[in-house]
C-alpha positions as YAML, in Angstrom:
chain: A
units: angstrom
residues:
- id: 1
  name: MET
  ca: [-4.53, 83.52, 6.22]
- id: 2
  name: LEU
  ca: [-4.09, 83.66, 9.99]
- id: 3
  name: SER
  ca: [-0.70, 84.49, 11.49]
- id: 4
  name: SER
  ca: [1.19, 81.65, 13.20]
- id: 5
  name: SER
  ca: [0.34, 82.83, 16.75]
- id: 6
  name: SER
  ca: [-3.29, 83.47, 15.88]
- id: 7
  name: ARG
  ca: [-3.54, 80.05, 14.28]
- id: 8
  name: LEU
  ca: [-2.09, 78.36, 17.38]
- id: 9
  name: LEU
  ca: [-4.73, 80.08, 19.48]
- id: 10
  name: ARG
  ca: [-7.41, 78.93, 17.05]
- id: 11
  name: VAL
  ca: [-6.11, 75.34, 17.18]
- id: 12
  name: LEU
  ca: [-6.30, 75.35, 20.98]
- id: 13
  name: SER
  ca: [-9.81, 76.81, 20.96]
- id: 14
  name: LEU
  ca: [-11.09, 74.18, 18.54]
- id: 15
  name: LEU
  ca: [-9.42, 71.29, 20.37]
- id: 16
  name: GLN
  ca: [-11.28, 72.24, 23.54]
- id: 17
  name: THR
  ca: [-14.70, 72.20, 21.87]
- id: 18
  name: ARG
  ca: [-14.64, 68.44, 21.15]
- id: 19
  name: SER
  ca: [-13.18, 65.34, 22.72]
- id: 20
  name: HIS
  ca: [-11.59, 64.37, 19.36]
- id: 21
  name: TRP
  ca: [-10.93, 66.00, 15.99]
- id: 22
  name: ALA
  ca: [-10.13, 64.13, 12.78]
- id: 23
  name: GLY
  ca: [-6.89, 65.51, 11.34]
- id: 24
  name: GLY
  ca: [-8.31, 66.32, 7.94]
- id: 25
  name: GLU
  ca: [-11.42, 67.98, 9.37]
- id: 26
  name: LEU
  ca: [-9.38, 70.14, 11.72]
- id: 27
  name: ALA
  ca: [-7.01, 71.20, 8.93]
- id: 28
  name: GLU
  ca: [-9.97, 72.05, 6.70]
- id: 29
  name: ARG
  ca: [-11.57, 74.09, 9.50]
- id: 30
  name: LEU
  ca: [-8.33, 76.06, 9.92]
- id: 31
  name: GLU
  ca: [-7.87, 76.35, 6.13]
- id: 32
  name: VAL
  ca: [-4.32, 75.00, 6.29]
- id: 33
  name: HIS
  ca: [-2.48, 71.99, 4.86]
- id: 34
  name: PRO
  ca: [-2.34, 68.92, 7.14]
- id: 35
  name: ARG
  ca: [1.46, 69.31, 7.29]
- id: 36
  name: THR
  ca: [1.02, 72.84, 8.66]
- id: 37
  name: LEU
  ca: [-1.42, 71.51, 11.23]
- id: 38
  name: ARG
  ca: [1.10, 68.86, 12.33]
- id: 39
  name: ARG
  ca: [3.77, 71.54, 12.78]
- id: 40
  name: ASP
  ca: [1.33, 73.62, 14.84]
- id: 41
  name: ILE
  ca: [0.52, 70.61, 17.03]
- id: 42
  name: ASP
  ca: [4.25, 69.98, 17.56]
- id: 43
  name: ARG
  ca: [4.76, 73.62, 18.50]
- id: 44
  name: LEU
  ca: [1.92, 73.47, 21.05]
- id: 45
  name: ARG
  ca: [3.42, 70.33, 22.56]
- id: 46
  name: GLN
  ca: [6.76, 72.11, 22.94]
- id: 47
  name: LEU
  ca: [4.92, 74.85, 24.81]
- id: 48
  name: GLY
  ca: [3.55, 72.25, 27.24]
- id: 49
  name: TYR
  ca: [0.07, 71.54, 25.90]
- id: 50
  name: PRO
  ca: [-0.87, 67.82, 26.27]
- id: 51
  name: ILE
  ca: [-2.24, 67.01, 22.82]
- id: 52
  name: HIS
  ca: [-2.69, 63.35, 21.96]
- id: 53
  name: ALA
  ca: [-2.38, 62.22, 18.33]
- id: 54
  name: SER
  ca: [-3.68, 58.96, 16.90]
- id: 55
  name: SER
  ca: [-3.13, 57.46, 13.46]
- id: 56
  name: GLY
  ca: [-5.20, 55.30, 11.17]
- id: 57
  name: VAL
  ca: [-8.60, 55.77, 9.58]
- id: 58
  name: ALA
  ca: [-10.07, 57.26, 12.77]
- id: 59
  name: GLY
  ca: [-6.88, 59.15, 13.61]
- id: 60
  name: GLY
  ca: [-6.77, 62.71, 14.76]
- id: 61
  name: TYR
  ca: [-6.07, 64.94, 17.73]
- id: 62
  name: ALA
  ca: [-7.43, 65.25, 21.26]
- id: 63
  name: PHE
  ca: [-6.67, 67.58, 24.14]
- id: 64
  name: ARG
  ca: [-5.78, 65.64, 27.29]
- id: 65
  name: ALA
  ca: [-5.02, 66.69, 30.85]
- id: 66
  name: GLY
  ca: [-1.29, 66.90, 31.54]
- id: 67
  name: GLN
  ca: [0.97, 66.79, 34.59]
- id: 68
  name: ALA
  ca: [1.39, 70.56, 34.87]
- id: 69
  name: LEU
  ca: [-0.55, 73.66, 33.83]
- id: 70
  name: PRO
  ca: [0.75, 74.86, 30.43]
- id: 71
  name: PRO
  ca: [0.93, 78.53, 29.49]
- id: 72
  name: LEU
  ca: [-2.51, 79.88, 28.65]
- id: 73
  name: MET
  ca: [-3.38, 81.60, 25.40]
- id: 74
  name: LEU
  ca: [-6.39, 83.89, 25.77]
- id: 75
  name: ASP
  ca: [-8.08, 86.17, 23.28]
- id: 76
  name: ASP
  ca: [-9.06, 89.70, 24.33]
- id: 77
  name: ASP
  ca: [-12.56, 88.83, 25.52]
- id: 78
  name: GLU
  ca: [-11.33, 85.79, 27.46]
- id: 79
  name: ALA
  ca: [-8.56, 87.78, 29.16]
- id: 80
  name: GLN
  ca: [-11.01, 90.49, 30.16]
- id: 81
  name: ALA
  ca: [-13.48, 87.91, 31.53]
- id: 82
  name: VAL
  ca: [-10.74, 86.22, 33.57]
- id: 83
  name: ALA
  ca: [-9.53, 89.55, 34.98]
- id: 84
  name: ILE
  ca: [-13.04, 90.53, 36.07]
- id: 85
  name: ALA
  ca: [-13.65, 87.09, 37.62]
- id: 86
  name: LEU
  ca: [-10.36, 87.24, 39.55]
- id: 87
  name: ARG
  ca: [-11.16, 90.69, 40.88]
- id: 88
  name: ILE
  ca: [-14.59, 89.51, 42.05]
- id: 89
  name: ALA
  ca: [-13.06, 86.37, 43.59]
- id: 90
  name: ALA
  ca: [-10.60, 88.50, 45.58]
- id: 91
  name: ALA
  ca: [-13.54, 90.08, 47.41]
- id: 92
  name: GLY
  ca: [-16.18, 87.38, 47.05]
- id: 93
  name: THR
  ca: [-17.91, 84.80, 49.20]
- id: 94
  name: VAL
  ca: [-15.32, 82.03, 48.78]
- id: 95
  name: SER
  ca: [-12.68, 82.17, 51.52]
- id: 96
  name: GLY
  ca: [-9.11, 81.08, 50.96]
- id: 97
  name: VAL
  ca: [-8.80, 82.28, 47.35]
- id: 98
  name: GLU
  ca: [-8.41, 86.03, 47.93]
- id: 99
  name: GLU
  ca: [-4.60, 86.12, 47.95]
- id: 100
  name: SER
  ca: [-4.16, 83.63, 45.11]
- id: 101
  name: SER
  ca: [-6.75, 85.54, 43.04]
- id: 102
  name: LEU
  ca: [-4.80, 88.76, 43.49]
- id: 103
  name: ARG
  ca: [-1.51, 87.05, 42.57]
- id: 104
  name: ALA
  ca: [-3.06, 85.58, 39.43]
- id: 105
  name: LEU
  ca: [-4.56, 88.96, 38.53]
- id: 106
  name: VAL
  ca: [-1.19, 90.71, 38.87]
- id: 107
  name: LYS
  ca: [0.45, 88.08, 36.63]
- id: 108
  name: LEU
  ca: [-2.31, 88.44, 34.05]
- id: 109
  name: GLU
  ca: [-2.18, 92.24, 33.97]
- id: 110
  name: GLN
  ca: [1.63, 92.22, 33.65]
- id: 111
  name: VAL
  ca: [1.46, 90.40, 30.31]
- id: 112
  name: MET
  ca: [-1.60, 92.17, 28.95]
- id: 113
  name: PRO
  ca: [-1.14, 94.41, 25.90]
- id: 114
  name: SER
  ca: [-1.67, 98.10, 26.65]
- id: 115
  name: ARG
  ca: [-5.08, 98.20, 24.96]
- id: 116
  name: LEU
  ca: [-6.41, 95.53, 27.31]
- id: 117
  name: ARG
  ca: [-4.72, 96.98, 30.38]
- id: 118
  name: ARG
  ca: [-6.42, 100.33, 29.76]
- id: 119
  name: ARG
  ca: [-9.78, 98.57, 29.46]
- id: 120
  name: ILE
  ca: [-9.25, 96.66, 32.70]
- id: 121
  name: ASP
  ca: [-8.11, 99.84, 34.48]
- id: 122
  name: ALA
  ca: [-11.31, 101.58, 33.37]
- id: 123
  name: LEU
  ca: [-13.40, 98.70, 34.72]
- id: 124
  name: ARG
  ca: [-11.45, 98.70, 37.98]
- id: 125
  name: SER
  ca: [-12.14, 102.38, 38.56]
- id: 126
  name: ALA
  ca: [-15.82, 102.09, 37.61]
- id: 127
  name: ILE
  ca: [-16.71, 98.86, 39.44]
- id: 128
  name: LEU
  ca: [-16.45, 99.27, 43.22]
- id: 129
  name: PRO
  ca: [-17.25, 96.18, 45.29]
- id: 130
  name: MET
  ca: [-19.40, 96.62, 48.38]
- id: 131
  name: GLN
  ca: [-18.15, 95.43, 51.74]
- id: 132
  name: ARG
  ca: [-18.58, 91.69, 52.00]
- id: 133
  name: SER
  ca: [-21.61, 90.60, 54.01]
- id: 134
  name: GLY
  ca: [-22.99, 87.21, 54.88]
- id: 135
  name: PRO
  ca: [-21.23, 83.88, 55.33]
- id: 136
  name: THR
  ca: [-18.24, 82.69, 53.32]
- id: 137
  name: VAL
  ca: [-17.39, 79.15, 52.25]
- id: 138
  name: ASP
  ca: [-14.05, 77.41, 51.97]
- id: 139
  name: ALA
  ca: [-12.64, 77.04, 48.46]
- id: 140
  name: GLY
  ca: [-11.40, 73.53, 49.26]
- id: 141
  name: MET
  ca: [-14.90, 72.49, 50.31]
- id: 142
  name: LEU
  ca: [-16.33, 73.77, 47.01]
- id: 143
  name: ALA
  ca: [-13.67, 71.87, 45.07]
- id: 144
  name: THR
  ca: [-14.38, 68.64, 46.99]
- id: 145
  name: LEU
  ca: [-18.13, 68.87, 46.50]
- id: 146
  name: SER
  ca: [-17.80, 69.84, 42.83]
- id: 147
  name: ALA
  ca: [-15.58, 66.81, 42.17]
- id: 148
  name: ALA
  ca: [-18.05, 64.54, 43.99]
- id: 149
  name: CYS
  ca: [-20.90, 65.89, 41.82]
- id: 150
  name: ARG
  ca: [-18.89, 65.38, 38.66]
- id: 151
  name: ASP
  ca: [-17.67, 61.86, 39.51]
- id: 152
  name: GLN
  ca: [-20.98, 60.73, 41.13]
- id: 153
  name: LEU
  ca: [-19.42, 59.92, 44.50]
- id: 154
  name: GLN
  ca: [-21.28, 59.88, 47.79]
- id: 155
  name: VAL
  ca: [-20.20, 62.47, 50.33]
- id: 156
  name: SER
  ca: [-20.57, 62.57, 54.12]
- id: 157
  name: PHE
  ca: [-20.38, 65.63, 56.34]
- id: 158
  name: ALA
  ca: [-21.52, 67.12, 59.64]
- id: 159
  name: TYR
  ca: [-24.29, 69.67, 59.07]
- id: 160
  name: ARG
  ca: [-25.93, 72.34, 61.23]
- id: 161
  name: ASP
  ca: [-29.52, 73.26, 60.42]
- id: 162
  name: GLY
  ca: [-31.09, 76.69, 60.85]
- id: 163
  name: LYS
  ca: [-31.66, 76.04, 64.56]
- id: 164
  name: GLY
  ca: [-28.06, 75.02, 65.21]
- id: 165
  name: ARG
  ca: [-28.78, 71.29, 65.49]
- id: 166
  name: SER
  ca: [-25.97, 69.10, 64.17]
- id: 167
  name: THR
  ca: [-26.43, 65.87, 62.23]
- id: 168
  name: THR
  ca: [-24.23, 63.63, 60.08]
- id: 169
  name: ARG
  ca: [-25.44, 63.36, 56.50]
- id: 170
  name: GLN
  ca: [-24.45, 60.95, 53.73]
- id: 171
  name: VAL
  ca: [-25.82, 62.11, 50.41]
- id: 172
  name: GLU
  ca: [-25.52, 61.71, 46.64]
- id: 173
  name: PRO
  ca: [-24.51, 65.16, 45.36]
- id: 174
  name: GLN
  ca: [-26.08, 66.53, 42.19]
- id: 175
  name: GLY
  ca: [-24.78, 70.08, 41.85]
- id: 176
  name: LEU
  ca: [-23.85, 73.41, 43.44]
- id: 177
  name: VAL
  ca: [-25.93, 76.59, 43.20]
- id: 178
  name: HIS
  ca: [-24.84, 80.11, 44.08]
- id: 179
  name: THR
  ca: [-27.71, 82.49, 44.82]
- id: 180
  name: GLY
  ca: [-25.53, 85.62, 44.87]
- id: 181
  name: SER
  ca: [-25.02, 85.59, 48.63]
- id: 182
  name: ARG
  ca: [-24.89, 81.90, 49.60]
- id: 183
  name: TRP
  ca: [-23.75, 78.56, 48.18]
- id: 184
  name: TYR
  ca: [-26.04, 75.51, 48.23]
- id: 185
  name: LEU
  ca: [-25.49, 71.82, 47.54]
- id: 186
  name: VAL
  ca: [-28.37, 69.94, 45.92]
- id: 187
  name: ALA
  ca: [-28.22, 66.24, 46.78]
- id: 188
  name: TRP
  ca: [-30.31, 63.10, 47.11]
- id: 189
  name: ASP
  ca: [-30.57, 62.09, 50.77]
- id: 190
  name: PRO
  ca: [-31.11, 58.29, 50.95]
- id: 191
  name: ALA
  ca: [-31.97, 58.46, 54.67]
- id: 192
  name: ARG
  ca: [-34.93, 60.74, 53.86]
- id: 193
  name: ASP
  ca: [-35.64, 59.27, 50.43]
- id: 194
  name: ASP
  ca: [-35.86, 62.75, 48.91]
- id: 195
  name: TRP
  ca: [-33.89, 65.63, 47.44]
- id: 196
  name: ARG
  ca: [-32.42, 68.14, 49.88]
- id: 197
  name: THR
  ca: [-30.59, 71.46, 49.72]
- id: 198
  name: PHE
  ca: [-27.70, 72.19, 52.09]
- id: 199
  name: ARG
  ca: [-26.14, 75.57, 52.83]
- id: 200
  name: ILE
  ca: [-22.46, 74.92, 52.38]
- id: 201
  name: ASP
  ca: [-21.43, 77.45, 55.05]
- id: 202
  name: ARG
  ca: [-23.26, 75.22, 57.56]
- id: 203
  name: VAL
  ca: [-21.08, 72.19, 56.79]
- id: 204
  name: ASP
  ca: [-18.78, 71.61, 59.77]
- id: 205
  name: GLY
  ca: [-15.29, 70.31, 59.14]
- id: 206
  name: ALA
  ca: [-14.18, 68.37, 56.10]
- id: 207
  name: ALA
  ca: [-16.38, 66.33, 53.80]
- id: 208
  name: THR
  ca: [-15.59, 62.63, 53.32]
- id: 209
  name: ILE
  ca: [-15.83, 61.09, 49.87]
- id: 210
  name: GLY
  ca: [-17.49, 57.69, 49.60]
- id: 211
  name: ALA
  ca: [-18.54, 55.12, 47.00]
- id: 212
  name: HIS
  ca: [-19.97, 55.65, 43.54]
- id: 213
  name: PHE
  ca: [-23.75, 55.96, 43.17]
- id: 214
  name: ALA
  ca: [-26.09, 55.43, 40.26]
- id: 215
  name: PRO
  ca: [-27.18, 58.71, 38.65]
- id: 216
  name: ARG
  ca: [-30.82, 59.77, 38.86]
- id: 217
  name: ALA
  ca: [-32.89, 62.46, 37.16]
- id: 218
  name: ALA
  ca: [-32.15, 65.86, 38.68]
- id: 219
  name: PRO
  ca: [-34.97, 67.71, 40.49]
- id: 220
  name: GLY
  ca: [-36.72, 70.71, 39.00]
- id: 221
  name: GLY
  ca: [-36.54, 69.22, 35.52]
- id: 222
  name: GLY
  ca: [-32.77, 69.60, 35.66]
- id: 223
  name: ASP
  ca: [-32.86, 73.32, 36.54]
- id: 224
  name: LEU
  ca: [-31.10, 73.25, 39.91]
- id: 225
  name: SER
  ca: [-31.21, 77.04, 40.31]
- id: 226
  name: ALA
  ca: [-35.01, 77.02, 40.03]
- id: 227
  name: TYR
  ca: [-35.20, 74.06, 42.40]
- id: 228
  name: VAL
  ca: [-33.13, 75.84, 45.07]
- id: 229
  name: ALA
  ca: [-35.19, 79.02, 44.67]
- id: 230
  name: GLY
  ca: [-38.38, 77.05, 45.16]
- id: 231
  name: SER
  ca: [-36.97, 75.20, 48.16]
- id: 232
  name: LEU
  ca: [-35.94, 78.44, 49.84]
- id: 233
  name: ALA
  ca: [-39.34, 80.01, 49.26]
- id: 234
  name: ALA
  ca: [-41.09, 76.95, 50.68]
- id: 235
  name: ALA
  ca: [-38.77, 76.86, 53.69]
- id: 236
  name: VAL
  ca: [-39.95, 80.16, 55.16]
- id: 237
  name: GLN
  ca: [-40.90, 79.05, 58.66]
- id: 238
  name: GLY
  ca: [-41.69, 80.57, 62.03]
- id: 239
  name: GLU
  ca: [-42.76, 84.21, 62.20]
- id: 240
  name: GLN
  ca: [-43.23, 85.66, 58.75]
- id: 241
  name: ALA
  ca: [-43.28, 89.17, 57.42]
- id: 242
  name: ARG
  ca: [-46.23, 89.94, 55.13]
- id: 243
  name: VAL
  ca: [-45.83, 93.19, 53.24]
- id: 244
  name: VAL
  ca: [-47.99, 94.65, 50.47]
- id: 245
  name: LEU
  ca: [-45.81, 96.21, 47.77]
- id: 246
  name: HIS
  ca: [-47.43, 98.87, 45.62]
- id: 247
  name: HIS
  ca: [-45.96, 97.60, 42.37]
- id: 248
  name: PRO
  ca: [-47.20, 94.74, 40.16]
- id: 249
  name: LEU
  ca: [-45.78, 91.26, 40.54]
- id: 250
  name: ASP
  ca: [-43.97, 91.21, 37.19]
- id: 251
  name: VAL
  ca: [-42.04, 94.35, 38.17]
- id: 252
  name: MET
  ca: [-41.09, 93.27, 41.68]
- id: 253
  name: SER
  ca: [-40.12, 89.75, 40.62]
- id: 254
  name: GLN
  ca: [-37.34, 91.34, 38.58]
- id: 255
  name: ARG
  ca: [-35.99, 93.07, 41.68]
- id: 256
  name: ILE
  ca: [-36.57, 90.49, 44.43]
- id: 257
  name: PRO
  ca: [-35.05, 87.03, 43.83]
- id: 258
  name: PRO
  ca: [-37.03, 83.94, 44.85]
- id: 259
  name: ALA
  ca: [-34.28, 83.08, 47.36]
- id: 260
  name: ALA
  ca: [-35.04, 86.28, 49.28]
- id: 261
  name: ALA
  ca: [-38.85, 86.27, 49.44]
- id: 262
  name: LEU
  ca: [-42.01, 84.73, 48.05]
- id: 263
  name: LEU
  ca: [-44.17, 87.07, 45.93]
- id: 264
  name: GLU
  ca: [-47.87, 86.62, 45.26]
- id: 265
  name: PRO
  ca: [-50.11, 88.79, 43.07]
- id: 266
  name: ILE
  ca: [-52.91, 90.87, 44.66]
- id: 267
  name: ASP
  ca: [-54.12, 92.86, 41.67]
- id: 268
  name: ASP
  ca: [-52.68, 94.66, 38.64]
- id: 269
  name: THR
  ca: [-50.86, 97.24, 40.78]
- id: 270
  name: ARG
  ca: [-49.88, 95.38, 43.97]
- id: 271
  name: CYS
  ca: [-48.31, 92.16, 45.17]
- id: 272
  name: LEU
  ca: [-47.76, 90.47, 48.52]
- id: 273
  name: MET
  ca: [-44.26, 89.70, 49.77]
- id: 274
  name: ARG
  ca: [-43.68, 86.95, 52.35]
- id: 275
  name: CYS
  ca: [-40.31, 86.29, 53.97]
- id: 276
  name: GLY
  ca: [-38.73, 85.31, 57.26]
- id: 277
  name: THR
  ca: [-38.01, 87.82, 60.04]
- id: 278
  name: HIS
  ca: [-34.84, 86.33, 61.52]
- id: 279
  name: GLU
  ca: [-32.91, 89.44, 60.38]
- id: 280
  name: ILE
  ca: [-35.52, 92.12, 60.96]
- id: 281
  name: ASP
  ca: [-33.11, 95.08, 60.86]
- id: 282
  name: THR
  ca: [-31.86, 93.92, 57.48]
- id: 283
  name: LEU
  ca: [-35.47, 93.68, 56.33]
- id: 284
  name: VAL
  ca: [-36.10, 97.30, 57.40]
- id: 285
  name: PHE
  ca: [-33.11, 98.47, 55.37]
- id: 286
  name: TRP
  ca: [-34.17, 96.34, 52.40]
- id: 287
  name: LEU
  ca: [-37.72, 97.72, 52.37]
- id: 288
  name: MET
  ca: [-36.44, 101.30, 52.40]
- id: 289
  name: ALA
  ca: [-33.91, 100.54, 49.67]
- id: 290
  name: LEU
  ca: [-36.61, 99.11, 47.36]
- id: 291
  name: ASP
  ca: [-37.96, 102.66, 46.88]
- id: 292
  name: VAL
  ca: [-41.52, 101.32, 46.66]
- id: 293
  name: ASP
  ca: [-44.59, 102.28, 48.69]
- id: 294
  name: PHE
  ca: [-45.58, 99.43, 50.99]
- id: 295
  name: GLU
  ca: [-47.84, 98.40, 53.87]
- id: 296
  name: VAL
  ca: [-46.73, 96.02, 56.61]
- id: 297
  name: LEU
  ca: [-49.44, 93.51, 57.53]
- id: 298
  name: GLU
  ca: [-47.30, 91.62, 60.04]
- id: 299
  name: PRO
  ca: [-45.43, 91.23, 62.32]
- id: 300
  name: PRO
  ca: [-45.90, 94.15, 64.74]
- id: 301
  name: ALA
  ca: [-42.17, 94.07, 65.51]
- id: 302
  name: LEU
  ca: [-41.42, 95.10, 61.94]
- id: 303
  name: VAL
  ca: [-43.83, 98.04, 62.24]
- id: 304
  name: ASP
  ca: [-42.06, 99.11, 65.44]
- id: 305
  name: ARG
  ca: [-38.62, 98.93, 63.82]
- id: 306
  name: LEU
  ca: [-39.82, 100.95, 60.83]
- id: 307
  name: ARG
  ca: [-41.33, 103.55, 63.18]
- id: 308
  name: MET
  ca: [-38.02, 103.83, 65.05]
- id: 309
  name: ALA
  ca: [-36.16, 104.20, 61.76]
- id: 310
  name: GLY
  ca: [-38.59, 106.89, 60.63]
- id: 311
  name: GLU
  ca: [-38.16, 108.83, 63.86]
- id: 312
  name: ARG
  ca: [-34.38, 108.63, 63.52]
- id: 313
  name: ILE
  ca: [-34.62, 109.96, 59.96]
- id: 314
  name: ALA
  ca: [-36.94, 112.77, 61.10]
- id: 315
  name: ARG
  ca: [-34.45, 113.81, 63.79]
- id: 316
  name: ALA
  ca: [-31.62, 113.81, 61.28]
- id: 317
  name: LEU
  ca: [-33.62, 115.96, 58.84]
- id: 318
  name: ALA
  ca: [-34.59, 118.38, 61.62]
- id: 319
  name: ALA
  ca: [-30.98, 118.73, 62.68]
- id: 320
  name: SER
  ca: [-29.89, 119.31, 59.10]
- id: 321
  name: THR
  ca: [-32.56, 122.01, 58.60]
- id: 322
  name: ALA
  ca: [-31.59, 123.76, 61.85]
- id: 323
  name: SER
  ca: [-27.96, 123.92, 60.86]
...
């Protein structure tokens, strides 16, 4: 038999897995008498949880949104997951949530039992975030676009493309995708009669919510992450870097995401990497960090930058040996 507090947590967990539970079925699942279940529901309501009860043949219980956020009841794994997510959010790519993430993390750690606090402290000392790089997006913008996707509402915004040209777009949003460094909106663009991806950090100003739209089948067979990856690989324009990597395709595809470069097989031991050269110094660093033998086919500017980097390394090694 579960303790009263453990049973309350179990009731909450089950209520959130379905839109409606029959009273008898929920009591049977918890292995308690229906009267005990009713007392537990009353107790949760006193704590601020908005649980709706209905009577009759189809009567039962349903969890509904309330007017205020009730106290949360988390099991150990959930509390640990939330703590890790808050710590990442405090130094992540979404601007405007850093301070609130830290405040929430402090509140969470204050009420954690000692066994969990020790576990979180160990993770904090072992996981060191790197300095943030790349563009950030506004948390309010993400919330607005997410709600528009959920409620199937058109959205309008000013957008800058990769060349800095600004246009006004009115689209039917499908979903948001995070590639690890950037956020993208996948949406149907009626003006172009096609699906489009938009980098959210290139949206200027606030987005305006419009009318409802009829849902349509999502691109990529419903896998928006794969669709964005394919779009980014196909969008490599202008001067390209072509580099032969001396590792097979199946190995390098695990280390280089589709959003970063397009990989093509050459033979059983090599593959070809194609990517843009708009950040050539970053590309030099990336190639060295891969720790893989490679040959640059083009552009010559990349060869020059690698030669300069090699000379700088040689000078540093010579100076170290002399000292």
